[in-house]
Backbone as CSV, one residue per row, in Angstrom:
resi,resn,N_x,N_y,N_z,CA_x,CA_y,CA_z,C_x,C_y,C_z
1,MET,-12.561,-27.701,62.421,-14.255,-27.167,61.439,-14.065,-28.528,60.487
2,ASN,-15.359,-29.136,60.024,-15.135,-29.019,59.059,-14.703,-28.369,57.774
3,ASN,-13.849,-29.181,56.697,-13.657,-28.034,55.456,-14.737,-28.355,54.752
4,GLU,-15.721,-28.971,54.503,-16.561,-28.944,53.624,-17.973,-28.135,53.791
5,LEU,-17.694,-28.467,55.450,-19.588,-27.585,56.200,-18.633,-25.711,55.912
6,LEU,-17.540,-26.120,55.895,-16.921,-24.546,55.870,-17.337,-23.178,54.631
7,THR,-17.241,-24.582,53.323,-17.354,-24.252,52.328,-19.252,-23.586,52.009
8,ILE,-19.584,-24.640,52.608,-20.935,-24.233,52.721,-21.556,-22.955,53.256
9,LEU,-21.555,-22.755,54.400,-21.310,-21.629,55.330,-21.154,-20.735,54.924
10,ARG,-22.336,-19.298,55.228,-22.075,-18.050,54.267,-22.343,-16.828,55.271
11,CYS,-21.939,-16.044,55.712,-21.946,-14.443,56.381,-23.663,-14.293,56.545
12,PRO,-24.558,-14.195,57.284,-25.463,-13.972,57.175,-26.239,-12.579,56.389
13,GLU,-25.369,-11.194,57.384,-25.772,-10.344,56.392,-25.140,-9.893,55.296
14,THR,-23.479,-10.467,54.619,-23.216,-9.972,53.517,-22.896,-11.019,52.452
15,ARG,-23.661,-12.470,53.119,-23.242,-13.404,51.871,-21.765,-13.700,51.491
16,GLN,-20.959,-13.663,52.292,-19.448,-13.540,52.343,-19.717,-14.990,52.838
17,ALA,-18.428,-15.716,51.807,-18.184,-16.766,52.455,-16.769,-17.003,53.831
18,LEU,-17.210,-17.785,54.482,-16.220,-17.267,55.954,-15.546,-18.654,56.208
19,ALA,-14.889,-18.376,56.979,-13.247,-18.545,56.977,-13.031,-18.530,58.448
20,LEU,-12.271,-20.301,59.499,-11.839,-19.481,60.869,-11.277,-18.696,61.254
21,ALA,-10.924,-17.764,62.355,-10.313,-16.558,62.743,-8.918,-17.611,63.163
22,GLU,-7.915,-15.997,62.983,-7.002,-17.041,62.851,-6.506,-16.723,65.073
23,PRO,-5.622,-17.673,65.365,-6.083,-17.187,66.975,-5.405,-16.102,67.285
24,ALA,-4.472,-15.367,66.063,-4.211,-13.801,67.223,-5.349,-12.663,66.397
25,ILE,-6.290,-13.093,66.134,-7.450,-12.182,66.245,-8.428,-12.655,67.459
26,ILE,-8.758,-14.067,67.772,-8.888,-14.216,68.774,-8.595,-13.318,69.936
27,GLU,-7.204,-13.709,69.805,-6.621,-13.136,71.139,-6.804,-11.756,71.751
28,ARG,-6.633,-10.470,70.131,-7.132,-9.038,70.388,-8.764,-9.297,70.660
29,LEU,-9.668,-9.733,70.322,-10.944,-9.897,70.391,-11.335,-10.461,71.756
30,ASN,-10.700,-11.175,72.833,-10.281,-11.332,73.392,-9.840,-10.277,74.539
31,ALA,-9.382,-9.900,74.059,-8.419,-8.590,75.164,-9.598,-7.840,75.268
32,LEU,-10.238,-7.303,74.458,-11.425,-6.384,74.250,-12.603,-6.582,74.978
33,VAL,-12.488,-8.765,75.539,-14.348,-8.895,76.189,-13.384,-8.800,77.490
34,SER,-12.295,-8.474,77.846,-11.601,-8.493,79.527,-12.112,-7.126,79.971
35,ALA,-11.585,-5.983,78.646,-11.529,-4.264,78.745,-13.264,-3.999,78.865
36,GLY,-14.049,-4.711,78.605,-15.730,-4.560,78.588,-15.733,-3.602,77.852
37,LYS,-15.230,-4.046,76.023,-15.163,-3.275,75.173,-15.605,-4.084,73.928
38,LEU,-15.821,-5.255,74.172,-16.792,-5.571,72.809,-17.986,-5.919,72.905
39,ARG,-18.210,-5.200,71.960,-19.947,-5.700,71.684,-20.342,-6.203,70.412
40,ASN,-21.782,-7.041,70.576,-21.903,-7.895,69.628,-22.916,-7.082,68.172
41,ALA,-23.637,-6.972,67.514,-23.957,-6.643,66.831,-25.527,-6.029,66.694
42,ALA,-25.665,-6.831,68.025,-26.863,-5.992,69.058,-26.450,-4.691,69.892
43,GLY,-25.267,-4.511,70.077,-24.767,-3.862,70.661,-24.354,-4.214,71.870
44,GLN,-24.601,-5.131,72.374,-24.674,-5.377,73.776,-23.410,-6.095,74.312
45,VAL,-23.107,-5.611,75.442,-21.646,-5.879,76.213,-21.272,-7.726,75.879
46,VAL,-20.205,-7.719,75.292,-19.680,-9.302,74.832,-19.230,-10.050,76.377
47,SER,-19.331,-10.834,77.184,-18.517,-11.015,78.312,-18.202,-12.313,78.793
48,ALA,-18.785,-13.264,77.575,-17.345,-14.197,77.946,-16.225,-13.966,76.500
49,LYS,-15.536,-15.280,77.159,-14.118,-15.192,75.993,-14.474,-16.169,75.310
50,LEU,-14.002,-16.034,73.630,-14.565,-16.878,72.529,-12.874,-17.692,73.177
51,ASP,-13.851,-19.253,72.014,-12.339,-20.191,71.343,-11.532,-19.852,70.526
52,SER,-13.395,-19.797,69.731,-12.515,-19.602,68.289,-13.609,-18.764,67.373
53,GLY,-13.690,-18.894,66.500,-14.907,-17.607,65.075,-14.657,-18.310,64.153
54,LEU,-15.825,-17.564,63.206,-15.172,-17.578,62.038,-15.638,-15.842,61.576
55,MET,-14.452,-15.788,60.764,-15.334,-14.413,59.951,-14.879,-14.189,58.463
56,ARG,-15.332,-12.874,58.104,-16.070,-12.931,56.411,-14.502,-13.203,55.857
57,VAL,-14.477,-13.883,54.528,-13.301,-13.676,53.792,-13.372,-12.434,52.709
58,PRO,-12.701,-11.338,52.959,-12.499,-10.296,51.868,-12.854,-10.989,50.302
59,ARG,-13.549,-10.263,49.651,-14.007,-10.862,47.963,-13.139,-9.493,47.516
60,PHE,-12.820,-9.307,46.141,-12.526,-8.294,45.928,-13.669,-7.648,44.922
61,ASP,-13.125,-6.421,44.954,-14.113,-5.346,44.799,-13.972,-4.666,43.284
62,PRO,-14.055,-5.096,42.042,-13.246,-4.325,40.572,-13.287,-3.183,40.360
63,ARG,-14.416,-2.513,41.572,-14.669,-0.959,40.868,-13.965,0.114,41.943
64,SER,-12.957,-1.185,43.009,-12.272,0.050,43.875,-10.597,-0.718,43.904
65,GLY,-10.558,-1.835,43.278,-9.129,-2.346,43.472,-8.892,-2.595,44.618
66,MET,-10.038,-3.415,45.563,-9.766,-3.956,46.535,-10.648,-4.339,46.852
67,THR,-10.229,-5.453,48.245,-10.599,-6.046,49.000,-12.010,-5.745,49.638
């Protein structure tokens, strides 16, 4: 993915920045797909394995001291 585009894209729910998901995360998600345990935001079972994906970049919360 084009890095310039990635800096523009935001999560539609939280407006947080996005990053490419690490291969290990995609593997874990695909294991859940294979087991029929991965659901999307609408609660529907995901049946197609993922090739790649975007994930939210944690942001620092000064109130909690955590991201």
